[in-house]
VOPAGU-2260 file (C-alpha; in pm, 1 decimal, decimal comma):
REM VOPAGU-2260
SITE   aa  ch    i         X         Y         Z
SITE  MET   A    0    -186,2    -628,2    2406,7
SITE  HIS   A    1      52,5    -342,2    2319,8
SITE  TYR   A    2     327,8    -588,9    2208,0
SITE  LEU   A    3     101,1    -753,6    1975,6
SITE  TRP   A    4      -4,3    -425,0    1828,1
SITE  ALA   A    5     364,5    -325,6    1788,7
SITE  THR   A    6     469,6    -659,4    1644,4
SITE  MET   A    7     195,3    -638,3    1384,4
SITE  GLY   A    8     318,2    -281,4    1295,1
SITE  LEU   A    9     672,4    -390,2    1271,9
SITE  ILE   A   10     561,0    -676,9    1036,6
SITE  CYS   A   11     376,5    -426,0     815,2
SITE  VAL   A   12     675,8    -186,0     802,6
SITE  ALA   A   13     884,0    -492,2     695,3
SITE  LEU   A   14     642,0    -579,1     419,9
SITE  ALA   A   15     615,2    -235,2     312,7
SITE  MET   A   16     992,2    -206,0     275,9
SITE  ILE   A   17     993,1    -518,3      69,9
SITE  GLY   A   18     719,5    -371,4    -133,5
SITE  VAL   A   19     952,6     -76,5    -229,7
SITE  VAL   A   20    1180,5    -309,0    -422,3
SITE  LEU   A   21     923,7    -584,7    -525,3
SITE  PRO   A   22     673,4    -414,5    -756,8
SITE  LEU   A   23     397,4    -670,4    -695,6
SITE  LEU   A   24     371,5    -602,4    -324,8
SITE  PRO   A   25     194,9    -288,8    -218,4
SITE  THR   A   26     372,2     -50,6       7,6
SITE  VAL   A   27     130,8     214,0     115,2
SITE  PRO   A   28    -143,9     -19,9     257,3
SITE  PHE   A   29     116,1    -189,1     480,7
SITE  LEU   A   30     239,4     160,6     595,1
SITE  LEU   A   31    -121,9     267,1     679,0
SITE  LEU   A   32    -169,8     -54,0     876,5
SITE  ALA   A   33     156,2      -7,1    1056,0
SITE  ALA   A   34      42,4     359,2    1148,1
SITE  PHE   A   35    -275,4     214,9    1277,5
SITE  PHE   A   36     -91,7     -48,1    1480,1
SITE  PHE   A   37     171,7     195,6    1607,5
SITE  ALA   A   38    -103,3     440,4    1719,8
SITE  ARG   A   39    -229,2     185,2    1952,4
SITE  SER   A   40      98,2      36,4    2089,9
SITE  SER   A   41     376,8     284,8    2077,4
SITE  THR   A   42     400,6     667,7    2068,8
SITE  ARG   A   43     766,4     639,7    1975,6
SITE  LEU   A   44     719,8     414,4    1683,5
SITE  HIS   A   45     412,7     600,1    1561,0
SITE  THR   A   46     611,3     940,8    1559,5
SITE  TRP   A   47     909,1     770,0    1395,1
SITE  LEU   A   48     665,5     648,4    1105,4
SITE  LEU   A   49     485,4     968,5    1071,6
SITE  THR   A   50     811,2    1170,7    1059,8
SITE  HIS   A   51    1004,5     931,4     838,8
SITE  ARG   A   52    1108,8    1137,4     545,5
SITE  THR   A   53     993,1     874,8     283,0
SITE  PHE   A   54     695,2     712,0     432,3
SITE  GLY   A   55     568,4     987,0     656,9
SITE  PRO   A   56     426,2    1219,3     400,8
SITE  LEU   A   57     221,9     938,2     244,1
SITE  ILE   A   58      68,0     858,9     571,3
SITE  VAL   A   59      -0,9    1202,8     656,0
SITE  ASP   A   60    -169,1    1282,3     329,0
SITE  TRP   A   61    -394,4     988,2     370,7
SITE  GLN   A   62    -476,2    1060,4     734,3
SITE  SER   A   63    -543,3    1435,4     678,2
SITE  SER   A   64    -734,6    1410,8     340,3
SITE  GLY   A   65    -747,8    1070,0     188,2
SITE  ALA   A   66    -487,5    1177,7     -65,6
SITE  ILE   A   67    -258,1     964,5    -253,6
SITE  ARG   A   68      36,5    1127,8    -431,8
SITE  PRO   A   69      51,1    1122,9    -813,1
SITE  ALA   A   70     377,2     925,7    -801,8
SITE  ALA   A   71     224,9     658,1    -584,0
SITE  LYS   A   72     -77,9     642,8    -818,1
SITE  LYS   A   73     145,6     589,7   -1115,4
SITE  ALA   A   74     351,4     332,1    -925,7
SITE  ALA   A   75      28,7     139,6    -837,3
SITE  THR   A   76     -80,9     157,2   -1189,8
SITE  LEU   A   77     250,6      11,6   -1318,3
SITE  SER   A   78     234,6    -265,1   -1060,5
SITE  VAL   A   79    -133,1    -363,4   -1149,9
SITE  ALA   A   80     -38,8    -359,4   -1524,3
SITE  ALA   A   81     270,0    -573,2   -1456,6
SITE  VAL   A   82      54,8    -820,7   -1244,5
SITE  PHE   A   83    -227,8    -841,9   -1505,1
SITE  GLY   A   84      50,3    -866,7   -1794,4
SITE  LEU   A   85     230,7   -1150,9   -1616,4
SITE  SER   A   86     -99,2   -1335,2   -1566,4
SITE  VAL   A   87    -166,8   -1309,5   -1950,2
SITE  LEU   A   88     206,4   -1423,3   -2029,9
SITE  VAL   A   89     171,3   -1734,0   -1811,6
SITE  SER   A   90    -172,8   -1815,5   -1971,4
SITE  VAL   A   91    -379,0   -1796,5   -1661,0
SITE  PRO   A   92    -725,4   -1922,5   -1712,3
SITE  VAL   A   93    -978,1   -1670,7   -1865,0
SITE  HIS   A   94   -1194,7   -1689,5   -1569,3
SITE  VAL   A   95    -913,4   -1605,8   -1340,2
SITE  LEU   A   96    -822,9   -1306,0   -1583,8
SITE  ILE   A   97   -1167,3   -1190,8   -1567,5
SITE  ILE   A   98   -1171,4   -1188,3   -1184,2
SITE  GLN   A   99    -826,0   -1000,2   -1181,8
SITE  ALA   A  100    -956,8    -747,0   -1440,4
SITE  VAL   A  101   -1255,3    -665,6   -1230,8
SITE  THR   A  102   -1055,9    -654,8    -889,1
SITE  LEU   A  103    -771,0    -469,7   -1037,2
SITE  GLY   A  104   -1011,4    -237,0   -1213,7
SITE  ALA   A  105   -1176,6    -160,5    -899,8
SITE  VAL   A  106    -856,8     -90,0    -721,6
SITE  MET   A  107    -744,7     143,8    -994,6
SITE  ILE   A  108   -1081,5     331,1    -988,0
SITE  PHE   A  109   -1053,4     375,3    -613,2
SITE  ILE   A  110    -688,9     495,3    -623,7
SITE  TRP   A  111    -739,0     735,4    -922,5
SITE  SER   A  112   -1053,7     877,7    -760,9
SITE  ARG   A  113    -865,4     991,5    -444,2
SITE  PRO   A  114    -753,7    1345,4    -428,6
SITE  SER   A  115    -375,8    1387,0    -503,3
SITE  GLY   A  116    -158,1    1472,8    -201,7
C-alpha cells in the first residue's frame, strides 16, 4: 500500500510542476495532495516536500493555519480569469459559461476568504 501512496504523491508533484508553467493547471492543490500521500508512504519524501524552498512554505502555511499566500491568491485569480476569458473567446455556450462563472466564483470566494500566509 505504501508504494501506491508514494506513486500517487509523485504523480501529484509532477502535475504541480507542470502547473507552475501551465497557468490553467493548479499547483497548490496537487502539492497538498502530494503531502497527504507522502505522509502515508514515505517520511523521506514528505520531509523533502515540506522543506522544499519553493513548495514547502505553501504546504506548511496551509497545514498550520489554512493560509494561502497573497502571491498564490493573485496567481489563482489570474488563472481563473484566463480560463473564463478563453471560454468567452472560443464562444463556449452560454449555459457552460454560467456553470463556469458559478464554479470559478465559488473557488475565488474560497481562496480569497482564507487567511494570508
